[in-house]
C-alpha positions in Angstrom: -25.4 94.3 74.4 -28.5 93.0 72.6 -26.4 92.3 69.6 -24.2 90.0 71.7 -27.1 88.0 73.3 -28.4 86.6 70.0 -25.1 85.0 68.9 -24.5 83.6 72.4 -27.9 82.0 72.4 -27.5 80.7 68.9 -24.1 79.2 69.9 -25.6 77.5 73.0 -28.5 76.0 70.9 -26.1 74.6 68.3 -23.8 73.0 70.9 -26.4 70.8 72.3 -27.2 67.3 71.0 -30.2 65.1 71.2 -30.2 61.3 71.6 -33.3 59.2 70.8 -33.3 55.5 71.9 -35.8 53.1 70.3 -36.6 49.4 70.4 -35.3 47.2 73.2 -34.3 49.2 76.3 -30.6 49.4 77.2 -31.2 47.1 80.2 -32.4 44.3 78.1 -29.4 44.6 75.8 -27.2 43.8 78.9 -29.3 40.7 79.5 -28.7 39.2 76.0 -25.8 37.2 77.2 -28.0 35.3 79.6 -29.9 33.6 76.8 -28.2 30.3 75.9 -28.7 27.6 73.3 -31.2 25.0 74.6 -33.3 27.6 76.5 -37.0 27.5 75.7 -39.2 30.4 74.4 -40.7 30.9 77.8 -37.3 31.5 79.4 -36.3 33.8 76.6 -39.5 35.9 77.1 -38.9 35.8 80.9 -35.3 37.2 80.5 -35.7 39.6 77.6 -39.5 40.2 77.3 -41.4 40.0 74.1 -39.4 40.2 70.9 -39.2 43.5 68.9 -40.0 41.5 65.8 -40.9 38.0 64.7 -39.9 36.9 61.2 -42.8 36.8 58.7 -41.1 33.9 56.9 -40.4 31.7 60.0 -42.1 32.4 63.3 -39.3 30.5 65.1 -36.9 33.4 64.4 -37.2 36.3 66.9 -35.4 39.6 66.8 -34.6 42.0 69.6 -33.6 45.4 68.2 -32.2 48.4 70.0 -31.2 51.5 68.0 -30.1 55.1 68.7 -30.4 58.2 66.6 -28.1 61.1 67.7 -28.3 64.6 66.4 -25.1 66.5 67.2 -26.6 70.0 67.1 -29.6 72.0 65.9 -28.6 72.0 62.3 -26.1 69.1 62.4 -26.2 65.7 60.8 -27.9 62.8 62.5 -26.1 59.6 63.3 -27.5 56.1 63.7 -26.3 53.0 65.5 -28.0 49.8 66.5 -27.6 46.4 68.2 -29.7 43.4 67.2 -30.1 39.9 68.6 -31.5 37.1 66.4 -32.8 34.1 68.3 -33.7 31.0 66.4 -35.8 28.1 67.8 -36.5 24.6 66.7 -39.9 22.8 66.5 -39.7 22.0 70.2 -39.4 25.8 71.0 -35.7 25.4 72.1 -33.1 28.0 71.2 -30.9 26.6 68.4 -28.8 29.7 67.6 -28.1 33.2 68.8 -26.6 35.9 66.6 -25.8 39.4 67.6 -25.3 42.2 65.1 -23.8 45.5 66.0 -24.0 48.4 63.6 -21.5 51.1 64.6 -22.4 54.8 64.4 -22.8 56.1 60.9 -24.4 59.2 59.3 -28.0 59.0 58.1 -28.6 59.9 54.5 -30.7 62.9 53.7 -33.4 62.3 51.1 -34.9 65.4 49.4 
């Protein structure tokens, strides 16, 4: 009986998966469509909150990044997917362009 318990427990552990969400919360990703060209920075912050990242090369380019890392099981490979929103402003702090980038799920490389 004891010999059967260990394989069953090992099977249950390996069948589970873990998902880690980082960056912009899922609710703010749903709000991305509410940002329009011509909105000012204050309105963007009111809708989406503070940006995840502001470009070092141009402080008028903001990024909202949401990414997910999923591990299929205890010893399995990890997979990565992300959604990013790039919002560009002009000198008057008005939105000039909005670009959404969606990276579909792919395996993470293992570096030894």
